[in-house]
TORPA-4810 file (N, C-alpha, C, O; in nm, 3 decimals):
<nodes>
NODE_1_1.697_-2.644_-0.456_1.602_-2.531_-0.435_1.559_-2.468_-0.569_1.626_-2.398_-0.645_X
NODE_2_1.418_-2.514_-0.582_1.392_-2.458_-0.729_1.405_-2.297_-0.744_1.438_-2.242_-0.639_X
NODE_3_1.389_-2.227_-0.833_1.394_-2.110_-0.875_1.256_-2.076_-0.800_1.158_-2.150_-0.810_X
NODE_4_1.259_-1.939_-0.712_1.141_-1.925_-0.664_1.158_-1.763_-0.732_1.258_-1.703_-0.770_X
NODE_5_1.008_-1.724_-0.727_0.958_-1.625_-0.805_0.890_-1.466_-0.740_0.775_-1.425_-0.729_X
NODE_6_1.055_-1.395_-0.698_1.057_-1.281_-0.581_1.047_-1.189_-0.615_1.150_-1.127_-0.642_X
NODE_7_0.893_-1.113_-0.639_0.787_-0.973_-0.583_0.930_-0.922_-0.594_1.040_-0.977_-0.591_X
NODE_8_0.892_-0.813_-0.607_0.992_-0.636_-0.651_0.977_-0.586_-0.475_1.074_-0.532_-0.423_X
NODE_9_0.868_-0.608_-0.408_0.902_-0.527_-0.289_0.952_-0.570_-0.218_0.952_-0.495_-0.119_X
NODE_10_1.067_-0.760_-0.180_1.060_-0.781_-0.130_1.190_-0.792_-0.161_1.257_-0.834_-0.066_X
NODE_11_1.259_-0.767_-0.273_1.413_-0.747_-0.335_1.414_-0.614_-0.255_1.482_-0.636_-0.154_X
NODE_12_1.360_-0.460_-0.255_1.372_-0.368_-0.250_1.297_-0.347_-0.076_1.249_-0.234_-0.067_X
NODE_13_1.277_-0.440_0.070_1.269_-0.482_0.206_1.405_-0.465_0.173_1.482_-0.369_0.182_X
NODE_14_1.416_-0.590_0.127_1.573_-0.673_0.163_1.705_-0.556_0.167_1.782_-0.517_0.255_X
NODE_15_1.683_-0.526_0.026_1.816_-0.377_-0.005_1.846_-0.332_0.116_1.935_-0.381_0.186_X
NODE_16_1.757_-0.212_0.158_1.672_-0.144_0.260_1.758_-0.191_0.360_1.824_-0.126_0.441_X
NODE_17_1.748_-0.304_0.346_1.764_-0.392_0.597_1.965_-0.390_0.583_2.048_-0.334_0.655_X
NODE_18_1.987_-0.491_0.438_2.108_-0.497_0.413_2.184_-0.389_0.361_2.307_-0.396_0.356_X
NODE_19_2.133_-0.306_0.330_2.254_-0.101_0.390_2.230_-0.044_0.492_2.287_0.062_0.523_X
NODE_20_2.120_-0.117_0.582_2.124_-0.036_0.758_2.238_-0.114_0.773_2.348_-0.065_0.800_X
NODE_21_2.209_-0.276_0.751_2.310_-0.352_0.811_2.374_-0.291_0.823_2.373_-0.216_0.920_X
NODE_22_2.533_-0.286_0.667_2.625_-0.309_0.618_2.693_-0.198_0.680_2.816_-0.205_0.685_X
NODE_23_2.612_-0.060_0.746_2.639_0.031_0.832_2.623_0.032_0.980_2.632_0.124_1.061_X
NODE_24_2.593_-0.111_0.995_2.570_-0.058_1.127_2.451_-0.010_1.245_2.434_0.014_1.365_X
NODE_25_2.382_-0.015_1.110_2.170_0.020_1.177_2.113_0.031_1.134_2.051_0.115_1.069_X
NODE_26_2.120_-0.103_1.175_1.999_-0.225_1.111_1.903_-0.145_1.246_1.937_-0.075_1.341_X
NODE_27_1.788_-0.190_1.204_1.697_-0.148_1.342_1.537_-0.219_1.334_1.453_-0.223_1.244_X
NODE_28_1.540_-0.262_1.445_1.419_-0.304_1.453_1.258_-0.324_1.382_1.194_-0.429_1.367_X
NODE_29_1.220_-0.185_1.346_1.114_-0.189_1.264_1.169_-0.212_1.120_1.091_-0.168_1.036_X
NODE_30_1.312_-0.283_1.054_1.374_-0.240_0.906_1.356_-0.438_0.888_1.302_-0.506_0.800_X
NODE_31_1.427_-0.476_1.011_1.426_-0.625_0.992_1.251_-0.650_0.977_1.188_-0.681_0.876_X
NODE_32_1.191_-0.620_1.145_1.097_-0.707_1.140_0.993_-0.627_0.963_0.935_-0.717_0.903_X
NODE_33_0.981_-0.536_0.922_0.912_-0.520_0.807_0.969_-0.592_0.680_0.938_-0.572_0.563_X
NODE_34_1.085_-0.705_0.744_1.109_-0.771_0.621_1.084_-0.923_0.635_1.025_-0.981_0.544_X
NODE_35_1.125_-0.988_0.738_1.033_-1.072_0.780_0.958_-1.101_0.758_0.934_-1.205_0.697_X
NODE_36_0.828_-0.959_0.830_0.730_-1.001_0.814_0.604_-0.980_0.654_0.482_-0.998_0.655_X
NODE_37_0.686_-0.941_0.543_0.678_-0.932_0.471_0.680_-1.094_0.388_0.584_-1.137_0.325_X
NODE_38_0.842_-1.184_0.408_0.858_-1.287_0.373_0.724_-1.369_0.427_0.656_-1.450_0.364_X
NODE_39_0.713_-1.341_0.511_0.644_-1.442_0.576_0.491_-1.470_0.513_0.454_-1.587_0.517_X
NODE_40_0.397_-1.365_0.453_0.305_-1.314_0.425_0.394_-1.356_0.318_0.454_-1.454_0.363_X
NODE_41_0.421_-1.341_0.238_0.445_-1.443_0.091_0.460_-1.567_0.076_0.410_-1.635_-0.014_X
NODE_42_0.528_-1.603_0.159_0.566_-1.765_0.151_0.407_-1.870_0.196_0.367_-1.973_0.141_X
NODE_43_0.328_-1.771_0.350_0.218_-1.814_0.300_0.062_-1.837_0.212_-0.043_-1.892_0.245_X
NODE_44_0.104_-1.771_0.093_0.033_-1.675_0.035_0.044_-1.805_-0.070_-0.053_-1.863_-0.119_X
NODE_45_0.149_-1.829_-0.087_0.234_-1.935_-0.241_0.270_-2.022_-0.158_0.376_-2.074_-0.191_X
NODE_46_0.218_-2.068_-0.046_0.234_-2.223_-0.049_0.450_-2.258_-0.052_0.521_-2.326_-0.127_X
NODE_47_0.476_-2.180_0.057_0.644_-2.218_-0.002_0.749_-2.168_0.175_0.739_-2.082_0.262_X
NODE_48_0.845_-2.292_0.142_0.888_-2.291_0.309_0.929_-2.120_0.329_1.002_-2.067_0.246_X
NODE_49_0.888_-2.059_0.419_0.939_-1.922_0.501_1.111_-1.925_0.377_1.128_-1.896_0.259_X
NODE_50_1.224_-1.988_0.514_1.322_-2.040_0.536_1.371_-2.102_0.393_1.452_-2.189_0.424_X
NODE_51_1.360_-2.096_0.260_1.377_-2.142_0.171_1.350_-1.977_0.052_1.442_-1.928_-0.014_X
NODE_52_1.129_-1.895_0.058_1.196_-1.763_-0.012_1.316_-1.734_0.086_1.424_-1.733_0.027_X
NODE_53_1.321_-1.710_0.225_1.414_-1.568_0.288_1.541_-1.656_0.215_1.509_-1.752_0.285_X
NODE_54_1.643_-1.701_0.146_1.701_-1.744_0.122_1.694_-1.688_0.003_1.792_-1.626_-0.039_X
NODE_55_1.596_-1.697_-0.061_1.619_-1.622_-0.190_1.681_-1.463_-0.198_1.775_-1.386_-0.220_X
NODE_56_1.517_-1.491_-0.151_1.570_-1.338_-0.138_1.653_-1.250_-0.073_1.663_-1.133_-0.109_X
NODE_57_1.714_-1.298_0.020_1.911_-1.244_0.034_1.991_-1.324_-0.055_2.072_-1.246_-0.104_X
NODE_58_2.008_-1.426_-0.095_2.098_-1.456_-0.171_2.101_-1.326_-0.324_2.201_-1.275_-0.375_X
NODE_59_1.948_-1.304_-0.366_1.916_-1.214_-0.503_1.959_-1.088_-0.427_1.934_-1.018_-0.525_X
NODE_60_1.998_-1.007_-0.346_2.000_-0.900_-0.322_2.152_-0.884_-0.221_2.196_-0.771_-0.198_X
NODE_61_2.205_-0.978_-0.180_2.390_-1.022_-0.154_2.460_-1.021_-0.249_2.551_-0.945_-0.282_X
NODE_62_2.407_-1.128_-0.305_2.482_-1.208_-0.406_2.422_-1.239_-0.602_2.423_-1.331_-0.684_X
NODE_63_2.384_-1.114_-0.594_2.350_-1.110_-0.746_2.449_-1.143_-0.847_2.420_-1.139_-0.966_X
</nodes>
């Protein structure tokens, strides 16, 4: 997979979702916000959504 430029707002959203998930308290609004932002960015940049999502999760969960 090629390097993907991930904007800071996607990292922040994923960090919030990951923190909630680690606490066992992930909410639908938080998860939906992450998915919406990833989808919108992928469309805007012409990237496959799943590749962008994987890159964001890797950046947050396995820095």
